[in-house]
PyMOL Python script that loads the backbone (N, CA, C, O; Angstrom):
from pymol import cmd

cmd.read_pdbstr("""\
ATOM      1  N   MET A   1      12.217   2.718-121.453  1.00  0.00           N
ATOM      2  CA  MET A   1      13.512   2.202-121.050  1.00  0.00           C
ATOM      3  C   MET A   1      13.726   2.496-119.567  1.00  0.00           C
ATOM      4  O   MET A   1      13.469   3.609-119.106  1.00  0.00           O
ATOM      5  N   ILE A   2      14.190   1.513-118.837  1.00  0.00           N
ATOM      6  CA  ILE A   2      14.419   1.672-117.401  1.00  0.00           C
ATOM      7  C   ILE A   2      15.819   2.241-117.188  1.00  0.00           C
ATOM      8  O   ILE A   2      16.789   1.697-117.716  1.00  0.00           O
ATOM      9  N   PRO A   3      15.942   3.334-116.417  1.00  0.00           N
ATOM     10  CA  PRO A   3      17.269   3.892-116.158  1.00  0.00           C
ATOM     11  C   PRO A   3      18.153   2.873-115.440  1.00  0.00           C
ATOM     12  O   PRO A   3      17.671   2.063-114.648  1.00  0.00           O
ATOM     13  N   SER A   4      19.450   2.927-115.730  1.00  0.00           N
ATOM     14  CA  SER A   4      20.373   1.965-115.124  1.00  0.00           C
ATOM     15  C   SER A   4      20.389   2.087-113.604  1.00  0.00           C
ATOM     16  O   SER A   4      20.626   1.099-112.910  1.00  0.00           O
ATOM     17  N   SER A   5      20.138   3.288-113.077  1.00  0.00           N
ATOM     18  CA  SER A   5      20.116   3.440-111.621  1.00  0.00           C
ATOM     19  C   SER A   5      18.972   2.646-111.001  1.00  0.00           C
ATOM     20  O   SER A   5      19.117   2.115-109.900  1.00  0.00           O
ATOM     21  N   MET A   6      17.840   2.558-111.691  1.00  0.00           N
ATOM     22  CA  MET A   6      16.717   1.762-111.178  1.00  0.00           C
ATOM     23  C   MET A   6      17.049   0.275-111.215  1.00  0.00           C
ATOM     24  O   MET A   6      16.668  -0.476-110.317  1.00  0.00           O
ATOM     25  N   ILE A   7      17.761  -0.147-112.258  1.00  0.00           N
ATOM     26  CA  ILE A   7      18.163  -1.549-112.356  1.00  0.00           C
ATOM     27  C   ILE A   7      19.121  -1.885-111.221  1.00  0.00           C
ATOM     28  O   ILE A   7      19.003  -2.939-110.595  1.00  0.00           O
ATOM     29  N   GLU A   8      20.075  -0.988-110.953  1.00  0.00           N
ATOM     30  CA  GLU A   8      21.031  -1.229-109.872  1.00  0.00           C
ATOM     31  C   GLU A   8      20.328  -1.251-108.518  1.00  0.00           C
ATOM     32  O   GLU A   8      20.669  -2.063-107.658  1.00  0.00           O
ATOM     33  N   LEU A   9      19.353  -0.370-108.322  1.00  0.00           N
ATOM     34  CA  LEU A   9      18.603  -0.367-107.072  1.00  0.00           C
ATOM     35  C   LEU A   9      17.851  -1.677-106.904  1.00  0.00           C
ATOM     36  O   LEU A   9      17.806  -2.226-105.803  1.00  0.00           O
ATOM     37  N   ARG A  10      17.261  -2.182-107.977  1.00  0.00           N
ATOM     38  CA  ARG A  10      16.544  -3.455-107.921  1.00  0.00           C
ATOM     39  C   ARG A  10      17.501  -4.588-107.552  1.00  0.00           C
ATOM     40  O   ARG A  10      17.143  -5.474-106.776  1.00  0.00           O
ATOM     41  N   LYS A  11      18.719  -4.563-108.104  1.00  0.00           N
ATOM     42  CA  LYS A  11      19.717  -5.586-107.768  1.00  0.00           C
ATOM     43  C   LYS A  11      20.056  -5.535-106.281  1.00  0.00           C
ATOM     44  O   LYS A  11      20.180  -6.570-105.626  1.00  0.00           O
ATOM     45  N   LEU A  12      20.206  -4.308-105.754  1.00  0.00           N
ATOM     46  CA  LEU A  12      20.507  -4.165-104.333  1.00  0.00           C
ATOM     47  C   LEU A  12      19.363  -4.671-103.468  1.00  0.00           C
ATOM     48  O   LEU A  12      19.589  -5.347-102.464  1.00  0.00           O
ATOM     49  N   LEU A  13      18.139  -4.346-103.856  1.00  0.00           N
ATOM     50  CA  LEU A  13      16.986  -4.798-103.081  1.00  0.00           C
ATOM     51  C   LEU A  13      16.845  -6.311-103.137  1.00  0.00           C
ATOM     52  O   LEU A  13      16.401  -6.930-102.170  1.00  0.00           O
ATOM     53  N   ASP A  14      17.222  -6.913-104.270  1.00  0.00           N
ATOM     54  CA  ASP A  14      17.194  -8.368-104.369  1.00  0.00           C
ATOM     55  C   ASP A  14      18.266  -8.993-103.487  1.00  0.00           C
ATOM     56  O   ASP A  14      18.058 -10.052-102.895  1.00  0.00           O
ATOM     57  N   ARG A  15      19.412  -8.328-103.407  1.00  0.00           N
ATOM     58  CA  ARG A  15      20.511  -8.852-102.591  1.00  0.00           C
ATOM     59  C   ARG A  15      20.212  -8.717-101.098  1.00  0.00           C
ATOM     60  O   ARG A  15      20.572  -9.586-100.304  1.00  0.00           O
ATOM     61  N   TYR A  16      19.553  -7.625-100.724  1.00  0.00           N
ATOM     62  CA  TYR A  16      19.224  -7.360 -99.323  1.00  0.00           C
ATOM     63  C   TYR A  16      17.709  -7.254 -99.187  1.00  0.00           C
ATOM     64  O   TYR A  16      17.164  -6.151 -99.211  1.00  0.00           O
ATOM     65  N   PRO A  17      17.023  -8.386 -99.044  1.00  0.00           N
ATOM     66  CA  PRO A  17      15.557  -8.360 -98.992  1.00  0.00           C
ATOM     67  C   PRO A  17      15.030  -7.502 -97.838  1.00  0.00           C
ATOM     68  O   PRO A  17      15.671  -7.367 -96.796  1.00  0.00           O
ATOM     69  N   THR A  18      13.865  -6.940 -98.053  1.00  0.00           N
ATOM     70  CA  THR A  18      13.282  -6.009 -97.073  1.00  0.00           C
ATOM     71  C   THR A  18      12.347  -6.693 -96.083  1.00  0.00           C
ATOM     72  O   THR A  18      11.465  -6.038 -95.528  1.00  0.00           O
ATOM     73  N   SER A  19      12.516  -7.982 -95.849  1.00  0.00           N
ATOM     74  CA  SER A  19      11.602  -8.694 -94.952  1.00  0.00           C
ATOM     75  C   SER A  19      11.662  -8.143 -93.529  1.00  0.00           C
ATOM     76  O   SER A  19      10.648  -8.126 -92.831  1.00  0.00           O
ATOM     77  N   ALA A  20      12.828  -7.696 -93.096  1.00  0.00           N
ATOM     78  CA  ALA A  20      12.956  -7.148 -91.747  1.00  0.00           C
ATOM     79  C   ALA A  20      13.796  -5.875 -91.796  1.00  0.00           C
ATOM     80  O   ALA A  20      14.932  -5.862 -91.322  1.00  0.00           O
ATOM     81  N   PRO A  21      13.248  -4.815 -92.361  1.00  0.00           N
ATOM     82  CA  PRO A  21      14.045  -3.594 -92.472  1.00  0.00           C
ATOM     83  C   PRO A  21      14.343  -2.988 -91.105  1.00  0.00           C
ATOM     84  O   PRO A  21      13.475  -2.940 -90.234  1.00  0.00           O
ATOM     85  N   ASN A  22      15.537  -2.543 -90.933  1.00  0.00           N
ATOM     86  CA  ASN A  22      15.939  -1.846 -89.715  1.00  0.00           C
ATOM     87  C   ASN A  22      17.100  -0.928 -90.067  1.00  0.00           C
ATOM     88  O   ASN A  22      17.514  -0.870 -91.224  1.00  0.00           O
ATOM     89  N   SER A  23      17.621  -0.223 -89.097  1.00  0.00           N
ATOM     90  CA  SER A  23      18.677   0.745 -89.393  1.00  0.00           C
ATOM     91  C   SER A  23      19.945   0.057 -89.895  1.00  0.00           C
ATOM     92  O   SER A  23      20.658   0.615 -90.729  1.00  0.00           O
ATOM     93  N   PHE A  24      20.235  -1.149 -89.398  1.00  0.00           N
ATOM     94  CA  PHE A  24      21.417  -1.878 -89.856  1.00  0.00           C
ATOM     95  C   PHE A  24      21.277  -2.235 -91.329  1.00  0.00           C
ATOM     96  O   PHE A  24      22.218  -2.065 -92.103  1.00  0.00           O
ATOM     97  N   TRP A  25      20.106  -2.730 -91.719  1.00  0.00           N
ATOM     98  CA  TRP A  25      19.837  -3.092 -93.115  1.00  0.00           C
ATOM     99  C   TRP A  25      19.962  -1.869 -94.014  1.00  0.00           C
ATOM    100  O   TRP A  25      20.576  -1.928 -95.079  1.00  0.00           O
ATOM    101  N   LEU A  26      19.373  -0.762 -93.574  1.00  0.00           N
ATOM    102  CA  LEU A  26      19.403   0.463 -94.369  1.00  0.00           C
ATOM    103  C   LEU A  26      20.825   0.996 -94.510  1.00  0.00           C
ATOM    104  O   LEU A  26      21.215   1.462 -95.581  1.00  0.00           O
ATOM    105  N   LYS A  27      21.597   0.927 -93.430  1.00  0.00           N
ATOM    106  CA  LYS A  27      22.984   1.391 -93.487  1.00  0.00           C
ATOM    107  C   LYS A  27      23.782   0.544 -94.473  1.00  0.00           C
ATOM    108  O   LYS A  27      24.561   1.085 -95.258  1.00  0.00           O
ATOM    109  N   ASN A  28      23.600  -0.771 -94.446  1.00  0.00           N
ATOM    110  CA  ASN A  28      24.307  -1.648 -95.382  1.00  0.00           C
ATOM    111  C   ASN A  28      23.913  -1.348 -96.823  1.00  0.00           C
ATOM    112  O   ASN A  28      24.771  -1.302 -97.704  1.00  0.00           O
ATOM    113  N   LEU A  29      22.630  -1.144 -97.067  1.00  0.00           N
ATOM    114  CA  LEU A  29      22.158  -0.826 -98.414  1.00  0.00           C
ATOM    115  C   LEU A  29      22.801   0.470 -98.902  1.00  0.00           C
ATOM    116  O   LEU A  29      23.253   0.555-100.043  1.00  0.00           O
ATOM    117  N   PHE A  30      22.837   1.466 -98.040  1.00  0.00           N
ATOM    118  CA  PHE A  30      23.439   2.746 -98.401  1.00  0.00           C
ATOM    119  C   PHE A  30      24.925   2.589 -98.703  1.00  0.00           C
ATOM    120  O   PHE A  30      25.422   3.152 -99.679  1.00  0.00           O
ATOM    121  N   LEU A  31      25.638   1.830 -97.874  1.00  0.00           N
ATOM    122  CA  LEU A  31      27.075   1.657 -98.075  1.00  0.00           C
ATOM    123  C   LEU A  31      27.385   0.919 -99.377  1.00  0.00           C
ATOM    124  O   LEU A  31      28.342   1.259-100.072  1.00  0.00           O
ATOM    125  N   VAL A  32      26.585  -0.082 -99.703  1.00  0.00           N
ATOM    126  CA  VAL A  32      26.789  -0.810-100.957  1.00  0.00           C
ATOM    127  C   VAL A  32      26.514   0.111-102.143  1.00  0.00           C
ATOM    128  O   VAL A  32      27.271   0.116-103.114  1.00  0.00           O
ATOM    129  N   ALA A  33      25.439   0.887-102.068  1.00  0.00           N
ATOM    130  CA  ALA A  33      25.112   1.821-103.156  1.00  0.00           C
ATOM    131  C   ALA A  33      26.209   2.871-103.306  1.00  0.00           C
ATOM    132  O   ALA A  33      26.578   3.230-104.425  1.00  0.00           O
ATOM    133  N   LEU A  34      26.726   3.359-102.195  1.00  0.00           N
ATOM    134  CA  LEU A  34      27.793   4.358-102.232  1.00  0.00           C
ATOM    135  C   LEU A  34      29.062   3.769-102.852  1.00  0.00           C
ATOM    136  O   LEU A  34      29.744   4.438-103.628  1.00  0.00           O
ATOM    137  N   GLU A  35      29.373   2.532-102.512  1.00  0.00           N
ATOM    138  CA  GLU A  35      30.542   1.864-103.089  1.00  0.00           C
ATOM    139  C   GLU A  35      30.382   1.694-104.601  1.00  0.00           C
ATOM    140  O   GLU A  35      31.328   1.919-105.356  1.00  0.00           O
ATOM    141  N   GLN A  36      29.197   1.300-105.037  1.00  0.00           N
ATOM    142  CA  GLN A  36      28.963   1.127-106.469  1.00  0.00           C
ATOM    143  C   GLN A  36      29.028   2.464-107.203  1.00  0.00           C
ATOM    144  O   GLN A  36      29.525   2.531-108.328  1.00  0.00           O
ATOM    145  N   LEU A  37      28.533   3.518-106.578  1.00  0.00           N
ATOM    146  CA  LEU A  37      28.629   4.850-107.177  1.00  0.00           C
ATOM    147  C   LEU A  37      30.092   5.249-107.337  1.00  0.00           C
ATOM    148  O   LEU A  37      30.489   5.772-108.378  1.00  0.00           O
ATOM    149  N   GLY A  38      30.892   5.000-106.303  1.00  0.00           N
ATOM    150  CA  GLY A  38      32.321   5.303-106.378  1.00  0.00           C
ATOM    151  C   GLY A  38      33.003   4.539-107.496  1.00  0.00           C
ATOM    152  O   GLY A  38      33.825   5.095-108.224  1.00  0.00           O
ATOM    153  N   ASP A  39      32.662   3.256-107.634  1.00  0.00           N
ATOM    154  CA  ASP A  39      33.235   2.443-108.713  1.00  0.00           C
ATOM    155  C   ASP A  39      32.862   3.012-110.080  1.00  0.00           C
ATOM    156  O   ASP A  39      33.696   3.076-110.982  1.00  0.00           O
ATOM    157  N   SER A  40      31.606   3.423-110.225  1.00  0.00           N
ATOM    158  CA  SER A  40      31.154   3.988-111.501  1.00  0.00           C
ATOM    159  C   SER A  40      31.885   5.289-111.813  1.00  0.00           C
ATOM    160  O   SER A  40      32.280   5.525-112.955  1.00  0.00           O
ATOM    161  N   LEU A  41      32.063   6.125-110.807  1.00  0.00           N
ATOM    162  CA  LEU A  41      32.767   7.392-111.017  1.00  0.00           C
ATOM    163  C   LEU A  41      34.225   7.153-111.393  1.00  0.00           C
ATOM    164  O   LEU A  41      34.778   7.876-112.222  1.00  0.00           O
ATOM    165  N   GLU A  42      34.853   6.138-110.786  1.00  0.00           N
ATOM    166  CA  GLU A  42      36.232   5.802-111.145  1.00  0.00           C
ATOM    167  C   GLU A  42      36.313   5.344-112.601  1.00  0.00           C
ATOM    168  O   GLU A  42      37.245   5.712-113.316  1.00  0.00           O
ATOM    169  N   GLU A  43      35.342   4.545-113.040  1.00  0.00           N
ATOM    170  CA  GLU A  43      35.326   4.087-114.431  1.00  0.00           C
ATOM    171  C   GLU A  43      35.182   5.268-115.389  1.00  0.00           C
ATOM    172  O   GLU A  43      35.850   5.321-116.422  1.00  0.00           O
ATOM    173  N   ILE A  44      34.310   6.213-115.042  1.00  0.00           N
ATOM    174  CA  ILE A  44      34.115   7.395-115.888  1.00  0.00           C
ATOM    175  C   ILE A  44      35.398   8.218-115.936  1.00  0.00           C
ATOM    176  O   ILE A  44      35.812   8.672-117.003  1.00  0.00           O
ATOM    177  N   ARG A  45      36.025   8.407-114.778  1.00  0.00           N
ATOM    178  CA  ARG A  45      37.258   9.188-114.721  1.00  0.00           C
ATOM    179  C   ARG A  45      38.365   8.501-115.524  1.00  0.00           C
ATOM    180  O   ARG A  45      39.108   9.165-116.246  1.00  0.00           O
ATOM    181  N   ALA A  46      38.479   7.173-115.402  1.00  0.00           N
ATOM    182  CA  ALA A  46      39.519   6.424-116.116  1.00  0.00           C
ATOM    183  C   ALA A  46      39.304   6.465-117.626  1.00  0.00           C
ATOM    184  O   ALA A  46      40.262   6.390-118.396  1.00  0.00           O
ATOM    185  N   SER A  47      38.054   6.582-118.044  1.00  0.00           N
ATOM    186  CA  SER A  47      37.767   6.603-119.480  1.00  0.00           C
ATOM    187  C   SER A  47      37.894   8.012-120.062  1.00  0.00           C
ATOM    188  O   SER A  47      37.642   8.218-121.249  1.00  0.00           O
ATOM    189  N   GLY A  48      38.273   8.956-119.250  1.00  0.00           N
ATOM    190  CA  GLY A  48      38.399  10.332-119.727  1.00  0.00           C
ATOM    191  C   GLY A  48      37.061  11.021-119.848  1.00  0.00           C
ATOM    192  O   GLY A  48      36.953  12.041-120.529  1.00  0.00           O
ATOM    193  N   GLY A  49      36.043  10.491-119.205  1.00  0.00           N
ATOM    194  CA  GLY A  49      34.718  11.094-119.241  1.00  0.00           C
ATOM    195  C   GLY A  49      33.875  10.644-120.409  1.00  0.00           C
ATOM    196  O   GLY A  49      32.707  11.021-120.504  1.00  0.00           O
ATOM    197  N   ASN A  50      34.437   9.845-121.305  1.00  0.00           N
ATOM    198  CA  ASN A  50      33.684   9.374-122.468  1.00  0.00           C
ATOM    199  C   ASN A  50      33.347   7.904-122.265  1.00  0.00           C
ATOM    200  O   ASN A  50      34.150   7.030-122.592  1.00  0.00           O
ATOM    201  N   MET A  51      32.164   7.627-121.728  1.00  0.00           N
ATOM    202  CA  MET A  51      31.764   6.251-121.435  1.00  0.00           C
ATOM    203  C   MET A  51      31.294   5.516-122.680  1.00  0.00           C
ATOM    204  O   MET A  51      31.153   4.293-122.652  1.00  0.00           O
ATOM    205  N   PHE A  52      31.050   6.232-123.771  1.00  0.00           N
ATOM    206  CA  PHE A  52      30.510   5.588-124.961  1.00  0.00           C
ATOM    207  C   PHE A  52      31.616   5.127-125.894  1.00  0.00           C
ATOM    208  O   PHE A  52      31.661   3.956-126.272  1.00  0.00           O
ATOM    209  N   GLY A  53      32.496   6.024-126.263  1.00  0.00           N
ATOM    210  CA  GLY A  53      33.608   5.665-127.127  1.00  0.00           C
ATOM    211  C   GLY A  53      33.164   5.279-128.524  1.00  0.00           C
ATOM    212  O   GLY A  53      31.988   5.406-128.865  1.00  0.00           O
ATOM    213  N   PRO A  54      34.100   4.809-129.332  1.00  0.00           N
ATOM    214  CA  PRO A  54      33.800   4.516-130.730  1.00  0.00           C
ATOM    215  C   PRO A  54      32.813   3.369-130.923  1.00  0.00           C
ATOM    216  O   PRO A  54      32.194   3.272-131.982  1.00  0.00           O
ATOM    217  N   ALA A  55      32.652   2.506-129.935  1.00  0.00           N
ATOM    218  CA  ALA A  55      31.730   1.377-130.085  1.00  0.00           C
ATOM    219  C   ALA A  55      30.298   1.858-130.287  1.00  0.00           C
ATOM    220  O   ALA A  55      29.485   1.145-130.876  1.00  0.00           O
ATOM    221  N   TYR A  56      29.982   3.049-129.810  1.00  0.00           N
ATOM    222  CA  TYR A  56      28.629   3.585-129.931  1.00  0.00           C
ATOM    223  C   TYR A  56      28.541   4.664-131.002  1.00  0.00           C
ATOM    224  O   TYR A  56      27.563   5.411-131.059  1.00  0.00           O
ATOM    225  N   GLY A  57      29.550   4.745-131.844  1.00  0.00           N
ATOM    226  CA  GLY A  57      29.513   5.707-132.937  1.00  0.00           C
ATOM    227  C   GLY A  57      29.941   7.104-132.559  1.00  0.00           C
ATOM    228  O   GLY A  57      29.769   8.034-133.347  1.00  0.00           O
ATOM    229  N   VAL A  58      30.500   7.278-131.360  1.00  0.00           N
ATOM    230  CA  VAL A  58      30.974   8.591-130.951  1.00  0.00           C
ATOM    231  C   VAL A  58      32.417   8.716-131.402  1.00  0.00           C
ATOM    232  O   VAL A  58      33.279   7.955-130.962  1.00  0.00           O
ATOM    233  N   LYS A  59      32.677   9.660-132.265  1.00  0.00           N
ATOM    234  CA  LYS A  59      34.027   9.829-132.802  1.00  0.00           C
ATOM    235  C   LYS A  59      34.749  10.929-132.046  1.00  0.00           C
ATOM    236  O   LYS A  59      34.140  11.887-131.569  1.00  0.00           O
ATOM    237  N   SER A  60      36.059  10.769-131.948  1.00  0.00           N
ATOM    238  CA  SER A  60      36.876  11.793-131.305  1.00  0.00           C
ATOM    239  C   SER A  60      36.945  13.018-132.198  1.00  0.00           C
ATOM    240  O   SER A  60      36.991  12.912-133.424  1.00  0.00           O
ATOM    241  N   ILE A  61      36.952  14.164-131.574  1.00  0.00           N
ATOM    242  CA  ILE A  61      37.085  15.418-132.314  1.00  0.00           C
ATOM    243  C   ILE A  61      38.571  15.754-132.358  1.00  0.00           C
ATOM    244  O   ILE A  61      39.203  15.880-131.310  1.00  0.00           O
ATOM    245  N   PRO A  62      39.137  15.900-133.552  1.00  0.00           N
ATOM    246  CA  PRO A  62      40.567  16.212-133.632  1.00  0.00           C
ATOM    247  C   PRO A  62      40.868  17.562-133.002  1.00  0.00           C
ATOM    248  O   PRO A  62      40.098  18.513-133.139  1.00  0.00           O
ATOM    249  N   SER A  63      42.016  17.634-132.300  1.00  0.00           N
ATOM    250  CA  SER A  63      42.371  18.897-131.663  1.00  0.00           C
ATOM    251  C   SER A  63      43.162  19.784-132.578  1.00  0.00           C
ATOM    252  O   SER A  63      43.540  20.890-132.192  1.00  0.00           O
TER     253      SER A  63
END
""", "prot")
cmd.dss("prot")
cmd.show_as("cartoon", "prot")
cmd.util.cbc("prot")
cmd.orient("prot")
């Protein structure tokens, strides 16, 4: 199974081809990856840290 981070990296590389790599290209790639990481962290925080939920068979533990 391919980790989701590798899939996301492949998407970024497809979006920004490496035909002429330079510092500008690398900076843009880094900024896009950083933005996507921030979005993912916000989703995790908004979900209360439980990204799986009942759809994946994870049940809440009663308090």
